[in-house]
C-alpha positions in Angstrom: 35.8 -22.5 -45.1 38.1 -23.6 -43.0 37.7 -22.3 -39.2 40.3 -19.0 -38.1 42.1 -20.9 -34.2 43.2 -17.9 -33.2 46.1 -18.8 -30.0 46.6 -16.3 -28.5 43.1 -15.5 -28.2 42.2 -17.9 -25.6 39.2 -16.6 -23.2 36.0 -16.5 -21.7 34.0 -13.9 -22.5 30.3 -12.9 -20.2 27.4 -14.1 -22.6 25.9 -10.4 -21.3 27.1 -7.4 -19.7 25.0 -5.2 -17.0 24.7 -1.0 -18.7 22.9 2.1 -17.3 21.0 4.9 -19.7 21.9 8.6 -19.7 18.1 10.3 -20.6 17.9 13.9 -20.7 15.2 15.7 -20.7 14.9 19.2 -21.8 12.0 22.2 -22.9 10.8 21.8 -25.8 9.3 24.1 -28.5 6.7 22.0 -30.1 3.0 23.2 -29.7 2.2 19.5 -27.9 5.1 18.7 -25.8 6.3 20.9 -22.5 10.3 18.9 -23.4 11.8 16.5 -25.2 13.7 13.7 -24.0 17.0 12.2 -25.2 20.3 9.4 -25.0 23.3 11.1 -24.0 24.8 6.9 -24.0 25.3 3.8 -22.3 27.5 2.5 -18.7 28.8 0.0 -18.5 27.8 -0.9 -14.5 28.5 -3.8 -11.9 26.4 -7.5 -12.1 22.1 -7.5 -10.1 21.5 -4.4 -10.3 17.7 -2.9 -9.3 15.5 -1.4 -12.5 15.6 2.3 -11.5 15.4 5.7 -12.4 17.3 8.9 -10.8 17.7 12.2 -11.4 21.5 12.2 -11.0 21.8 16.5 -13.0 19.1 19.6 -12.4 21.0 23.4 -14.7 17.1 25.5 -15.5 15.2 22.6 -17.3 17.2 20.8 -18.1 17.4 17.0 -16.1 19.9 14.1 -16.7 18.1 10.4 -15.2 20.4 7.4 -14.8 18.2 4.3 -16.0 20.1 1.6 -13.8 18.9 -3.2 -14.4 19.3 -2.9 -17.9 21.3 -5.7 -19.6 22.5 -6.3 -23.0 22.6 -10.3 -23.7 24.8 -10.5 -27.5 24.0 -13.8 -28.6 25.2 -16.1 -32.2 22.5 -15.5 -34.2 23.4 -11.9 -34.4 27.0 -11.5 -35.3 27.0 -11.2 -38.6 24.8 -7.9 -37.2 27.4 -7.1 -34.8 30.5 -7.1 -37.1 28.1 -4.7 -39.2 27.6 -1.9 -36.4 30.9 -2.3 -34.9 32.7 -1.7 -39.0 30.2 1.6 -39.5 31.7 4.4 -39.0 30.1 5.5 -36.4 29.2 2.9 -33.9 26.0 2.2 -31.7 24.0 1.2 -28.6 20.6 0.9 -29.8 18.6 1.8 -26.8 14.2 1.2 -26.8 11.6 2.8 -24.8 8.4 2.0 -24.8 6.0 4.9 -26.1 4.4 6.9 -22.0 0.6 7.8 -22.4 1.3 11.3 -22.3 4.3 13.3 -24.8 5.7 14.8 -20.8 5.9 11.7 -19.5 10.2 10.0 -19.6 10.2 7.3 -22.1 11.5 4.8 -19.1 14.9 2.0 -21.4 13.6 -1.3 -21.4 16.2 -3.2 -24.3 20.2 -2.7 -25.0 21.0 -3.7 -28.0 24.1 -3.6 -30.9 22.0 -5.6 -33.9 21.2 -3.1 -36.2 18.0 -6.3 -37.1 16.6 -6.6 -34.2 15.9 -3.2 -33.0 14.7 -2.6 -36.5 11.4 -4.7 -36.0 11.5 -2.9 -32.8 11.4 0.7 -35.4 8.0 -1.4 -37.3 6.1 -0.9 -33.9 5.0 1.8 -31.2 8.8 1.5 -29.3 11.1 5.1 -29.1 14.5 3.9 -30.3 17.8 5.4 -29.2 21.3 5.5 -30.8 24.2 5.9 -28.7 28.3 5.2 -28.7 29.6 2.7 -27.1 31.2 2.5 -24.9 35.1 1.3 -25.1 34.4 -1.2 -23.5 31.8 -2.6 -24.9 33.3 -2.4 -27.9 36.2 -5.0 -26.8 33.7 -7.2 -25.4 31.1 -7.2 -28.9 34.7 -7.1 -30.9 35.8 -10.1 -28.9 32.4 -12.6 -28.9 32.0 -11.4 -33.0 35.3 -12.4 -33.4 35.1 -16.1 -31.8 32.1 -16.9 -32.9 31.5 -15.3 -36.3 32.8 -16.1 -39.9 32.6 -13.4 -42.5 31.2 -15.3 -46.0 31.6 -13.1 -49.5 28.3 -13.0 -51.5 28.7 -14.5 -54.7 26.2 -14.3 -57.7 23.9 -17.4 -58.7 24.0 -17.6 -62.4 21.1 -18.5 -64.0 20.5 -22.1 -65.0 18.5 -22.1 -69.2 15.5 -23.1 -68.5 13.9 -23.7 -71.9 14.6 -27.3 -73.2 14.4 -26.1 -77.0 16.9 -23.3 -76.1 21.2 -23.8 -77.0 23.2 -21.9 -74.3 24.8 -18.6 -75.7 21.6 -18.0 -78.3 18.7 -16.0 -77.7 15.7 -16.0 -77.4 13.3 -13.7 -80.1 12.0 -14.5 -83.8 12.6 -16.9 -86.7 16.4 -16.0 -87.5 15.7 -17.7 -90.8 
């Protein structure tokens, strides 16, 4: 397959983006937990921020927290997964958080990814996964990265070989035809 060259698409792409995650805490009706946590979204931030958690909103029992200091890196070997994510009806940014010791403690996000495959590996473990909408600037960056590094290859079915030495191609294997 030949490589597609785009003359007007020469650009320098950063290898990572700094993000912050907005987490929501609200009262829960579950008998074992007093609170329920959800990720509301991600924000592209300036690089070099320290990891921190700060409350940015409170109204009644609902609180919002800003978790800063996350970096999203794209890898060439994950481009197919990024491509399928971006082409899905609802592209998502996936947030991975640790499971806290207590059900009432907030799961603190430590990883952001655009790869279905990478996040699926965390689903196999005990990590909490949230999916949020991709902000436009993150979408454009990921789209440019995929266009620069990925070429989709059409999948084809392989043909079966005849491994039986006495059988002629096209004949059926079965009993004696006499």
